[in-house]
N, C-alpha and C positions, 0 to 999 in steps of 0.2 A: 137522342133518348126516346124511349117509347112512352106513350101516354100512361102506361101502367106505372111509370116511375116518376116522370116529370113531363112538362110541356115545353116544347121549343117552338117559338113563333118567329118566322122569318118574314121580314118586310122587304126582302131583296138581299143581294150579296153583302151589302154594307151595313145591315141593321138586323140583329138577331137577339131575341130575349129568351132566357130559360127561366121557368118558374117551377117550383115544386107544386104538388097537387093541392096544397092549401092556399096557393096564390102568392107565396113568399118568393121574392126575386132571388135568383141564384147567380145569374150571369148576364152580361150585356156585351155584345160586340157591335161597335159603331165606328165605321170608317177606320178600321185598323187598330182600334183601341179596345182592349178587353177590360171589363169591370167585373170584379168578383165581390159579391155582396156578403158581408159577414153577418152572423146572427147577433153579434154584439153592437151592430149599428155602423161599423166601419166598412169602408169600401176600398178595395185595392185596385189601382189601375195598372195595366201592363201594356206595353207597346214596343215596337221596334222601328227605328228609323233606317230605312234602306236595309243594308246588310249588316248594320251595326249590332252591338249587343242588346239584349232585351233590357228595357228600362222599366222601373217600378216606382210607384209613389202612392201613398195613402191620400185619398181625397180630403180636402178641407170641407167643412160643413156646408159652405155655400155651393161647392161643387156637387156634393151629395144631393142637396136640395134641387139643383138644376137637373141632375140625372133622374131623380124621382119625378119631377115635373114632366120630363121628356117621356119617361115610361108611362105615366098616367095618360099623357096626351096621345101617345101611340095606341094604347089599349082602348081609349075612348073612341078612336077612329074606327075600330073594328067591333066595338061592343054591340052596335045595333045591326051588324051584319048577320046573315043567316048562318050561324055557326052550329056545328054538331053539339048536341046537348052537353057532353062531358067537357068540351073545350069552353063552351059558354060559361059553365059553372066556375071553372078555374079563372077565367078572365074576370068574372064578376067578383070573385074572392080577391083577386089581385087589386082591383079598383078600390075595394073597401079596406085593404090591408093597411094597418097602422104600424109602420116600422119603428117608430119611437116607443110605442107601448110594447111591441114585440121584444125590442132590445132590453127594455126595463124588466120584462118578465124573464128573459134569458139570464140576466144578471142576478135575479133572485134565486134561480135554480142552480146555476153553475158558478164555480170559481173560474177565472180566466182559463180557457183552453189554449195552452201555450204552444203546443206543437203536436203534430201527428205525422206518421210516415206517409209518403205520397200515395200509396195504394189504399190508405184509409181516410183520405180527405173527406169522403162522403159517409164515413162511419157514424153510427149513433154512439156518441161518447157518454159513458156512464162513469162517474167519478166515485170509485170505491174508496179512494184515498185522495187526499189533497196534498200537493207539494211533492218535494223530493226528500227521501229519508236521509240523504247525505248532504247535498248542497255544498260540496267541497270543491268541485271541479272549477278551476280558475277561468275556464273559457265560457262558462254557462251562467246566465243570469235569469233563466226562464222562470225559476220557482223561488227566487229570493224574496218575493213579496208575501210569502205565506209559510206558516209552520206546517210540518208534516203531521197529518192526522188520518187515522183509519176510521172509516164510518162504521158504527154498529150496524148489525143486520137490519134492525127496524128502520133506521135512518136511510140505509141504502135502498130498502124496499120502497119507502116513501119517495126517495129521489127518482127511482125508476118510473113510478106512476106520474110524477110531475113532468119528467122528460117526455113520456109518451103523450101526455096531455098537451105539452108545449108544441110538439111537432105535428100532432094531429094527422091529417092526410099526408103531410110531408114525410111521414115514416116510410112510405112506399119506396122512396129513393134510397133510404139508409138501410142496407141489407147486411150489415155486419155491426157488431158491438166492439168498441174500443174501450178497454178497461183502463181508466186513467187514475192518477196522474202519471208522474215521471217514471215510477218503477213500482206499479201496483202489485207485482208478483213478489215484492218483498214482504207482503202481508203473511204472517205465519199460517201454515197450512190449515190448522184447526179453525182459524178465523176466515180464511180465504174460501174454503169449500162451501160454507153456507152462503157466501155472497154469490158464488156461481150458481147455487141452487135457486136463489132469488131470480137470477137472469133466466133460468130454465122455466120458472113459473110464469114469467112475463112474455117469453118468446118461444116460438118453435125453432129449435136449433137443428140445422141440416145435418143428417148423419154423415160422419166423416168418411165412411166407406162408399158413399154414393158416387157412381161414375161421373166423369166430367160432363158428358153429354146429357145427363139427367138433372144436373144441379140447377140450371136456370129454370126449367119447367117446375121443379119442386118448389123453388122459392116463390114463383108466381102463383102456385096453387095453394099456398098456406097463408093464413092470416097471421100477421106479426111474425113472419119468418125471417131468420137471419142465417147467414152462412157459417157463423161461428163467432168466437171471441178472440180478440187480438190485444196485445199488450206489450209495453216496454218492460225490460228487465235490466238491471245493472249487473255487472259481473259478480260482485260480492253477494248480492241476493240470490243469484242463480247458483252460486257455490253451495248455498244452504239447503237446496232442494235435491232430493235423490231422484233417480230415474223413475221410481215407482210413484213419487209424488207428482212428477210431470205427467205420468200416464193417467193418474187420477184426474188431473185437470183436463187432459185431452178428452177423456170420457165424458167430461162435463161441458165440453164445447170449445176448449182452447185450441186454436188452430195455428197461429203464427206468433212467434215471440221475436221482438226486435231488441238487439243488443248493441250498445254503442262501444264498439271496439276502439274507435277513434284512431288508434295507432297500434301496430304490433311491436313498437320499440319501447322496451320497459323503462328506459331512462326518461323518455319523453312523457310517458304516462305518469311517472312519479313527479316530474316537473309540473305537470298539469294538475296534480293532486287528485288523480282519478282513484276512486276507492276500490280498485282491483288491479290485477296484473293481466298482461296478455296471455300468459300461460293459464291462469285461472279461467279467463273467458273462453279460451280454446277448449278447455276441459268441460266447461258449462255447455258449449255448443254441442260437443260430442254426446253429452248426456241427454240433452234435449232432442237430438236427432235419434238417439236410442229409443226415446219415448214417442217417436214418429211425429214430432212437431215440425212445422215449417219454420224457417229462420230468416230474419232480416238482419244483416250485419252492416253497421254504419261505420264508414271510414272518412275521416276529415282530411281534406287536401289543403295544403298551405300552412297548416298549424306547425308552430315551432320554428318557422323561418328557415333560412339557409343553414343555421347551426345544426338542426336535426334532419335536414333534407335527405341525405343519402341513407342514413340509418332508418328513418321513418319509412321510406319507400321500400327498402330491402326487407325490413322485418314485417311490415304490414303485408306485403305479398307472401312472405313465408308463412305467417300465421293463417292467412286466408287459404293458402294451398294445403295446409294441414287440417283444415276443417272439412268434414264429410258433407259438403254442400252438393245439392243436386238440383234438378229442374224445378222443384217446388220452392226453392230458396231465392233470395234477392241479396245482392251486394249493392249497397247505396254509397255513392261517392258524393260527399257533401262539401262544397267549397267553404272553407273557413272564413267567416266574416265577423271579426271581433265586435263584441257588444261593448259599447263605452261604459256600461254600468257593471260589467264583470271585471274581476281583478286582472285578467290576462294582459291587457295593454300596458298597465303600469308595471307589472312584473317583467314583461318582455323589454320594455324601455329601459328599466333599471339594469338589465343584463345585456343590453346592446343588440337585442333581436328586433328586427324591423317587422312591421305589419306585413301580412302576405300580399304579394302582388298577383295580378291575374296571370302573369307569366309563370310565377312559381306554382300557382295552383294547377295550371295546365301541364307543366313539366311533371309534377307529382302524379297527376291523374294518368298521364301517358306512361310513366315509368312503372307504376303499380300494375296497370292493366297489362303491359307488355310482359311483366314478370309472372303473371298468373298462369298456372299450369292446369287449372280446373277446366273441364270441357266448356266450350261456349254453349249458349242456348241453341237448340232446345234440350240438349242433354244435360247441360250444366246450369248453374245459377244465372239469373238475369243480372246485368250490370246496368244500374239505373242512376241518373243524376238526382240529387236531393238538395234543392236550394231552399233553405229555411225562409227566405224572404218571399217565397211564393205562397206561403201558408195563410189561409183564411178559413175560419170556421164560422 
């Protein structure tokens, strides 16, 4: 990363730290082990033993304390060195950084940030709404700890100012806005447009027609600049918006919308209590593409077990093939990892459906990809893995 966005300090090939410009730790690489530092105080470790699968674990508090002590010790080793002034300032900020106080402040400003698409992991999250307006999907427990609520304009404007104050110099890394929570675009248009107007008051939004080779220089030249606004939408909410309404949102900065197709098989979607149909989601994607929005489509692999395997693969590929996706779009393949607090496991067990194995996940991924008729990149949509267990905000 460039110093205009973050600072990466290398103490050799086996020890690297990344800090944002406020001195907040973002990542550590130490002898093959990656640590991702969450704003809520948690730390996720990732590593791989030999050629085996990637391993993940949340650190216990004593492990976090040792990681902080190591970071402080390594930074103190270089703090008295003759460093360029910008680097010296960030190192000093890092040495005085209070992660406990920072996490407590984060908790006062945000409800838990449950999940983001991988291309938005470094986005600036603004919670225009809290929770999920449906909360019926049996496979999801991400928002069951909160009621759905839309923030009034005045509260959202205050939220934006609190968020900007919280990140401080660290805003330089976060060059897009993710409008949260689960399906913020469900907000009725007459209430949603004023929220977009508040974002435009707080940030310079990059013009959507700007050529690709001018986008990065434009972002670096503008104070409080963002590339645009990104958001999830569920199929039922997308059904309620006309092309003209999506166009209004695009003019106000909306760039990419992420929709959880999960499966193209209608019977599986009904069994999962998904609040929409594959046909409706296909129609929604067509209308959003008419509005010149970029699309992220999420497909779950392994869900429904062997009972739904063939139909899930066949129909998911068919729906994706019917979508007018192009090089601006992304297809996310997400391995289904049942949450013990969601209804799915009990429902599946009662009906004799086994939890997904890695073999089934791999078979489905291969089958759906092989059945895709969409052009491969760079002409067609990217095919990207999306493991929810990698997410840290």
